[in-house]
C-alpha positions as a Markdown table, in Angstrom:
| # | Residue | x | y | z |
|---|---|---|---|---|
| 1 | Unk | 0.0 | 0.0 | 0.0 |
| 2 | Unk | 2.9 | 2.3 | 0.7 |
| 3 | Unk | 4.3 | 1.7 | -2.8 |
| 4 | Unk | 0.8 | 2.4 | -4.3 |
| 5 | Unk | 0.7 | 5.6 | -2.4 |
| 6 | Unk | 4.2 | 6.6 | -3.5 |
| 7 | Unk | 3.2 | 6.0 | -7.1 |
| 8 | Unk | 0.1 | 8.3 | -6.7 |
| 9 | Unk | -2.2 | 5.4 | -7.4 |
| 10 | Unk | -5.6 | 6.2 | -6.0 |
| 11 | Unk | -7.5 | 2.9 | -6.2 |
| 12 | Unk | -6.5 | -0.8 | -5.8 |
| 13 | Unk | -8.5 | -3.2 | -8.0 |
| 14 | Unk | -8.7 | -6.4 | -5.9 |
| 15 | Unk | -9.1 | -9.7 | -7.6 |
| 16 | Unk | -12.1 | -11.2 | -5.9 |
| 17 | Unk | -14.0 | -14.5 | -5.8 |
| 18 | Unk | -17.1 | -15.2 | -3.6 |
| 19 | Unk | -16.4 | -16.7 | -0.1 |
| 20 | Unk | -15.2 | -20.3 | -0.4 |
| 21 | Unk | -14.3 | -19.9 | -4.1 |
| 22 | Unk | -10.9 | -19.5 | -5.7 |
| 23 | Unk | -9.0 | -19.8 | -9.0 |
| 24 | Unk | -7.4 | -23.0 | -10.1 |
| 25 | Unk | -4.0 | -22.1 | -8.6 |
| 26 | Unk | -4.8 | -20.3 | -5.4 |
| 27 | Unk | -6.7 | -20.2 | -2.2 |
| 28 | Unk | -9.9 | -18.5 | -1.1 |
| 29 | Unk | -9.0 | -15.0 | -0.3 |
| 30 | Unk | -12.2 | -13.2 | 0.9 |
| 31 | Unk | -11.1 | -13.5 | 4.5 |
| 32 | Unk | -8.1 | -11.2 | 3.7 |
| 33 | Unk | -10.3 | -8.3 | 2.4 |
| 34 | Unk | -10.8 | -6.6 | 5.8 |
| 35 | Unk | -7.1 | -6.5 | 6.5 |
| 36 | Unk | -6.4 | -5.2 | 2.9 |
| 37 | Unk | -8.9 | -2.5 | 3.4 |
| 38 | Unk | -7.6 | -1.5 | 6.8 |
| 39 | Unk | -4.1 | -1.1 | 5.5 |
| 40 | Unk | -5.3 | 0.7 | 2.3 |
| 41 | Unk | -7.1 | 3.3 | 4.4 |
| 42 | Unk | -3.9 | 3.8 | 6.4 |
| 43 | Unk | -2.2 | 4.9 | 3.2 |
| 44 | Unk | -5.2 | 6.7 | 1.8 |
| 45 | Unk | -5.7 | 4.2 | -1.0 |
| 46 | Unk | -9.2 | 3.1 | -2.0 |
| 47 | Unk | -10.2 | -0.5 | -2.9 |
| 48 | Unk | -12.5 | -1.6 | -5.7 |
| 49 | Unk | -13.5 | -5.2 | -6.6 |
| 50 | Unk | -12.4 | -7.0 | -9.7 |
| 51 | Unk | -15.0 | -9.8 | -9.9 |
| 52 | Unk | -13.5 | -13.0 | -11.4 |
| 53 | Unk | -15.4 | -15.5 | -13.4 |
| 54 | Unk | -16.5 | -18.6 | -11.5 |
| 55 | Unk | -18.6 | -21.7 | -12.3 |
| 56 | Unk | -22.2 | -20.7 | -12.3 |
| 57 | Unk | -21.7 | -16.9 | -12.4 |
| 58 | Unk | -25.0 | -15.5 | -13.6 |
| 59 | Unk | -27.3 | -12.5 | -13.0 |
| 60 | Unk | -28.7 | -13.9 | -9.7 |
| 61 | Unk | -25.3 | -14.9 | -8.3 |
| 62 | Unk | -23.8 | -11.6 | -9.3 |
| 63 | Unk | -26.7 | -9.8 | -7.5 |
| 64 | Unk | -25.8 | -11.7 | -4.4 |
| 65 | Unk | -22.1 | -11.0 | -4.9 |
| 66 | Unk | -22.7 | -7.3 | -5.1 |
| 67 | Unk | -25.1 | -7.4 | -2.1 |
| 68 | Unk | -22.5 | -9.3 | -0.1 |
| 69 | Unk | -19.7 | -6.9 | -1.0 |
| 70 | Unk | -21.7 | -3.8 | -0.3 |
| 71 | Unk | -23.2 | -5.1 | 3.0 |
| 72 | Unk | -19.9 | -6.3 | 4.3 |
| 73 | Unk | -17.4 | -3.7 | 3.1 |
| 74 | Unk | -19.5 | -0.8 | 1.8 |
| 75 | Unk | -19.2 | 1.2 | 5.0 |
| 76 | Unk | -15.4 | 0.9 | 5.2 |
| 77 | Unk | -13.7 | 4.2 | 4.6 |
| 78 | Unk | -11.4 | 2.5 | 2.0 |
| 79 | Unk | -14.3 | 1.3 | -0.1 |
| 80 | Unk | -14.2 | 3.0 | -3.5 |
| 81 | Unk | -17.2 | 4.9 | -4.8 |
| 82 | Unk | -17.2 | 6.7 | -8.1 |
| 83 | Unk | -18.8 | 10.1 | -8.3 |
| 84 | Unk | -21.3 | 10.1 | -11.2 |
| 85 | Unk | -22.3 | 13.1 | -13.3 |
| 86 | Unk | -25.6 | 13.4 | -11.3 |
| 87 | Unk | -23.7 | 13.6 | -8.0 |
| 88 | Unk | -24.2 | 10.1 | -6.8 |
| 89 | Unk | -21.3 | 8.1 | -5.3 |
| 90 | Unk | -21.6 | 4.5 | -6.5 |
| 91 | Unk | -19.4 | 1.5 | -6.0 |
| 92 | Unk | -17.4 | 0.5 | -9.2 |
| 93 | Unk | -17.0 | -3.1 | -10.1 |
| 94 | Unk | -14.8 | -4.6 | -12.8 |
| 95 | Unk | -16.2 | -7.8 | -14.2 |
| 96 | Unk | -13.5 | -10.0 | -15.7 |
| 97 | Unk | -14.4 | -12.1 | -18.7 |
| 98 | Unk | -17.9 | -10.6 | -18.8 |
| 99 | Unk | -18.3 | -11.9 | -22.3 |
| 100 | Unk | -18.6 | -15.5 | -21.0 |
| 101 | Unk | -22.1 | -14.5 | -19.9 |
| 102 | Unk | -24.6 | -13.6 | -22.6 |
| 103 | Unk | -25.8 | -10.0 | -22.9 |
| 104 | Unk | -29.4 | -11.2 | -22.4 |
| 105 | Unk | -28.5 | -12.7 | -19.0 |
| 106 | Unk | -26.6 | -9.5 | -18.0 |
| 107 | Unk | -29.7 | -7.4 | -18.8 |
| 108 | Unk | -31.6 | -9.2 | -16.0 |
| 109 | Unk | -29.1 | -7.6 | -13.6 |
| 110 | Unk | -28.1 | -4.4 | -15.3 |
| 111 | Unk | -31.3 | -3.1 | -16.9 |
| 112 | Unk | -34.1 | -1.5 | -14.8 |
| 113 | Unk | -36.6 | -4.0 | -16.3 |
| 114 | Unk | -34.4 | -7.0 | -15.5 |
| 115 | Unk | -35.7 | -9.9 | -13.4 |
| 116 | Unk | -32.9 | -9.4 | -10.9 |
| 117 | Unk | -32.3 | -5.8 | -11.6 |
| 118 | Unk | -29.8 | -4.0 | -9.3 |
| 119 | Unk | -30.7 | -0.6 | -10.7 |
| 120 | Unk | -32.1 | 2.0 | -8.4 |
| 121 | Unk | -31.6 | -0.3 | -5.4 |
| 122 | Unk | -29.2 | 0.1 | -2.4 |
| 123 | Unk | -26.8 | -2.1 | -4.4 |
| 124 | Unk | -26.7 | -0.1 | -7.6 |
| 125 | Unk | -23.2 | 0.6 | -9.0 |
| 126 | Unk | -20.9 | 1.3 | -11.9 |
| 127 | Unk | -20.3 | -2.0 | -13.7 |
| 128 | Unk | -17.4 | -2.2 | -16.1 |
| 129 | Unk | -17.3 | -5.1 | -18.7 |
| 130 | Unk | -14.2 | -6.5 | -20.4 |
| 131 | Unk | -13.6 | -5.6 | -24.1 |
| 132 | Unk | -11.6 | -8.1 | -26.0 |
| 133 | Unk | -13.1 | -8.3 | -29.5 |
| 134 | Unk | -14.5 | -5.4 | -31.4 |
| 135 | Unk | -18.0 | -6.9 | -31.6 |
| 136 | Unk | -18.2 | -6.9 | -27.8 |
| 137 | Unk | -18.6 | -3.1 | -27.8 |
| 138 | Unk | -22.2 | -3.5 | -28.8 |
| 139 | Unk | -22.7 | -6.5 | -26.5 |
| 140 | Unk | -21.5 | -4.5 | -23.5 |
| 141 | Unk | -23.8 | -1.7 | -24.4 |
| 142 | Unk | -26.8 | -4.0 | -25.0 |
| 143 | Unk | -26.1 | -5.9 | -21.7 |
| 144 | Unk | -26.5 | -2.7 | -19.7 |
| 145 | Unk | -22.9 | -2.2 | -18.5 |
| 146 | Unk | -21.9 | 1.3 | -17.5 |
| 147 | Unk | -18.5 | 1.1 | -19.2 |
| 148 | Unk | -15.7 | -1.1 | -20.5 |
| 149 | Unk | -12.0 | -1.8 | -19.8 |
| 150 | Unk | -9.3 | -3.5 | -21.8 |
| 151 | Unk | -7.2 | -5.3 | -19.1 |
| 152 | Unk | -4.5 | -6.9 | -21.2 |
| 153 | Unk | -1.0 | -5.4 | -21.1 |
| 154 | Unk | 0.0 | -6.7 | -24.5 |
| 155 | Unk | -0.4 | -4.1 | -27.2 |
| 156 | Unk | -1.8 | -5.9 | -30.2 |
| 157 | Unk | -3.0 | -9.0 | -28.4 |
| 158 | Unk | -6.7 | -8.1 | -28.7 |
| 159 | Unk | -8.8 | -5.4 | -30.3 |
| 160 | Unk | -9.3 | -3.8 | -26.9 |
| 161 | Unk | -5.7 | -4.0 | -25.8 |
| 162 | Unk | -4.4 | -2.4 | -29.0 |
| 163 | Unk | -3.5 | 1.2 | -28.4 |
| 164 | Unk | -4.3 | 2.2 | -32.0 |
| 165 | Unk | -8.0 | 1.3 | -31.3 |
| 166 | Unk | -8.4 | 3.4 | -28.2 |
| 167 | Unk | -9.5 | 6.6 | -29.9 |
| 168 | Unk | -12.3 | 4.8 | -31.8 |
| 169 | Unk | -13.4 | 3.0 | -28.7 |
| 170 | Unk | -13.5 | 6.3 | -26.8 |
| 171 | Unk | -15.7 | 7.8 | -29.5 |
| 172 | Unk | -18.1 | 4.8 | -29.3 |
| 173 | Unk | -18.2 | 5.1 | -25.5 |
| 174 | Unk | -18.8 | 8.9 | -25.6 |
| 175 | Unk | -21.6 | 8.3 | -28.2 |
| 176 | Unk | -23.3 | 5.8 | -25.9 |
| 177 | Unk | -22.8 | 7.3 | -22.5 |
| 178 | Unk | -20.3 | 4.6 | -21.5 |
| 179 | Unk | -17.1 | 5.0 | -19.5 |
| 180 | Unk | -13.9 | 3.9 | -21.2 |
| 181 | Unk | -11.1 | 2.6 | -19.0 |
| 182 | Unk | -8.0 | 1.7 | -21.0 |
| 183 | Unk | -5.5 | -0.6 | -19.3 |
| 184 | Unk | -1.8 | 0.0 | -19.5 |
| 185 | Unk | 1.1 | -2.3 | -18.6 |
| 186 | Unk | 4.9 | -2.1 | -18.3 |
| 187 | Unk | 5.5 | -5.2 | -20.6 |
| 188 | Unk | 4.4 | -8.8 | -20.8 |
| 189 | Unk | 6.1 | -12.2 | -20.5 |
| 190 | Unk | 4.2 | -15.3 | -19.3 |
| 191 | Unk | 6.3 | -18.1 | -20.9 |
| 192 | Unk | 7.2 | -19.5 | -17.5 |
| 193 | Unk | 3.5 | -20.6 | -17.2 |
| 194 | Unk | 2.5 | -20.6 | -20.9 |
| 195 | Unk | 5.6 | -21.7 | -22.9 |
| 196 | Unk | 3.6 | -21.5 | -26.2 |
| 197 | Unk | 2.7 | -17.8 | -25.8 |
| 198 | Unk | 6.1 | -16.2 | -26.6 |
| 199 | Unk | 4.5 | -14.2 | -29.5 |
| 200 | Unk | 2.7 | -12.1 | -26.9 |
| 201 | Unk | 5.8 | -11.2 | -25.0 |
| 202 | Unk | 6.4 | -7.4 | -25.0 |
| 203 | Unk | 9.8 | -6.1 | -23.9 |
| 204 | Unk | 9.8 | -3.4 | -21.3 |
| 205 | Unk | 12.5 | -1.4 | -23.2 |
| 206 | Unk | 13.7 | 0.2 | -20.0 |
| 207 | Unk | 10.3 | 1.7 | -19.3 |
| 208 | Unk | 9.6 | 3.0 | -22.8 |
| 209 | Unk | 6.8 | 0.4 | -23.4 |
| 210 | Unk | 5.0 | 1.6 | -20.3 |
| 211 | Unk | 5.3 | 5.2 | -21.1 |
| 212 | Unk | 4.0 | 4.6 | -24.6 |
| 213 | Unk | 0.9 | 2.9 | -23.2 |
| 214 | Unk | 0.4 | 5.7 | -20.6 |
| 215 | Unk | 0.8 | 8.4 | -23.4 |
| 216 | Unk | -1.8 | 6.6 | -25.5 |
| 217 | Unk | -4.2 | 6.4 | -22.5 |
| 218 | Unk | -3.7 | 10.1 | -21.8 |
| 219 | Unk | -4.5 | 11.1 | -25.4 |
| 220 | Unk | -8.0 | 9.6 | -25.3 |
| 221 | Unk | -9.0 | 11.7 | -22.2 |
| 222 | Unk | -10.5 | 9.2 | -19.9 |
| 223 | Unk | -11.6 | 9.6 | -16.3 |
| 224 | Unk | -9.8 | 6.5 | -15.2 |
| 225 | Unk | -6.7 | 4.6 | -16.4 |
| 226 | Unk | -6.2 | 1.1 | -15.0 |
| 227 | Unk | -2.8 | -0.6 | -14.6 |
| 228 | Unk | -2.2 | -4.2 | -15.4 |
| 229 | Unk | -0.6 | -4.9 | -13.0 |
| 230 | Unk | 0.9 | -4.2 | -9.6 |
| 231 | Unk | 2.1 | -7.7 | -8.8 |
| 232 | Unk | 1.2 | -10.3 | -11.4 |
| 233 | Unk | 4.8 | -11.6 | -11.6 |
| 234 | Unk | 3.9 | -14.8 | -13.5 |
| 235 | Unk | 2.8 | -12.6 | -16.4 |
| 236 | Unk | 5.7 | -10.2 | -16.1 |
| 237 | Unk | 3.4 | -7.1 | -15.7 |
| 238 | Unk | 4.4 | -6.1 | -12.2 |
| 239 | Unk | 5.3 | -2.5 | -11.3 |
| 240 | Unk | 6.1 | -3.1 | -7.7 |
| 241 | Unk | 9.7 | -2.8 | -6.4 |
| 242 | Unk | 12.0 | -5.5 | -7.8 |
| 243 | Unk | 15.5 | -6.6 | -7.0 |
| 244 | Unk | 17.5 | -9.5 | -8.6 |
| 245 | Unk | 16.3 | -12.8 | -7.1 |
| 246 | Unk | 16.5 | -16.4 | -8.0 |
| 247 | Unk | 14.4 | -19.1 | -6.2 |
| 248 | Unk | 14.8 | -22.7 | -7.3 |
| 249 | Unk | 14.5 | -22.8 | -11.0 |
| 250 | Unk | 12.9 | -19.4 | -11.2 |
| 251 | Unk | 14.8 | -16.1 | -11.9 |
| 252 | Unk | 12.5 | -13.2 | -11.2 |
| 253 | Unk | 12.5 | -10.1 | -13.4 |
| 254 | Unk | 14.4 | -7.1 | -12.1 |
| 255 | Unk | 14.7 | -3.6 | -13.5 |
| 256 | Unk | 18.5 | -3.3 | -13.7 |
| 257 | Unk | 20.3 | -1.0 | -14.6 |
| 258 | Unk | 17.5 | 1.1 | -13.1 |
| 259 | Unk | 16.5 | 1.4 | -9.4 |
| 260 | Unk | 14.1 | -1.1 | -7.8 |
| 261 | Unk | 11.3 | 1.5 | -7.8 |
| 262 | Unk | 11.7 | 2.8 | -11.4 |
| 263 | Unk | 8.1 | 1.8 | -12.4 |
| 264 | Unk | 6.6 | 3.4 | -9.3 |
| 265 | Unk | 8.4 | 6.6 | -10.3 |
| 266 | Unk | 7.2 | 6.4 | -13.9 |
| 267 | Unk | 3.6 | 5.8 | -12.6 |
| 268 | Unk | 3.8 | 8.8 | -10.3 |
| 269 | Unk | 5.2 | 11.1 | -13.1 |
| 270 | Unk | 2.3 | 10.1 | -15.4 |
| 271 | Unk | -0.3 | 10.4 | -12.6 |
| 272 | Unk | 0.7 | 14.0 | -12.2 |
| 273 | Unk | 0.5 | 14.6 | -15.9 |
| 274 | Unk | -2.9 | 13.0 | -16.0 |
| 275 | Unk | -4.2 | 15.2 | -13.2 |
| 276 | Unk | -2.9 | 18.3 | -14.9 |
| 277 | Unk | -4.5 | 17.4 | -18.2 |
| 278 | Unk | -7.8 | 16.5 | -16.6 |
| 279 | Unk | -7.9 | 20.0 | -15.0 |
| 280 | Unk | -7.5 | 21.5 | -18.5 |
| 281 | Unk | -10.3 | 19.3 | -19.9 |
| 282 | Unk | -12.7 | 20.3 | -17.2 |
| 283 | Unk | -12.2 | 24.1 | -17.7 |
């Protein structure tokens, strides 16, 4: 949390599964959330929830997930709420792999007329769907999402993660009253866990790759930019401090010849630029 604060990052997007659930390689982590939020508050960082896909995720289970999160964590001072244009402060939820669920099913949750509608209830929020393929722009709109994000740190991997498409995506979002949250990353290398995926490796180029992504995000004038990631070491997208280290057969990435906190410094520099530019846009 101290590193996030140093880098002028305002919000931590926390990977989240419902209680008792987990991904294939980890443990159930919901019990850790109170401690994470307490420490986040200490360092003036807010926490939002990045809801992961799980078996059986549908409109009803998502309603229950959101209700659980808001009831359990909504009163915590670190709980992130986004200020909307009409002055409301609503929780913001990233929904990973939202395309795995049909737009028709999402409308039951995200449209006012939906069978399990969350709209205009105590659990209403800002729901951000994942854009991978171009056709999903319209699916996200039809489904009733409030915005979209691109997540992946590999420029060119998907339609959404390709910097060259961000301007047209922003135009689409502006035309349809959707938020656009481009995701930037410092590089990408996941061949330690996906040996076949070398073609998606992106070299950090001593920070230039990251700054190119941040510049592209700044150009499209968005309210929020997300970073993939703080600590996903297995995909080589981490920006947290790193020193040379080898454990067993694994040699971890470091940032030599630069300092251990070079990516935190770059993030802070661009956060300041972003804030200055936003002040100009709002004048």
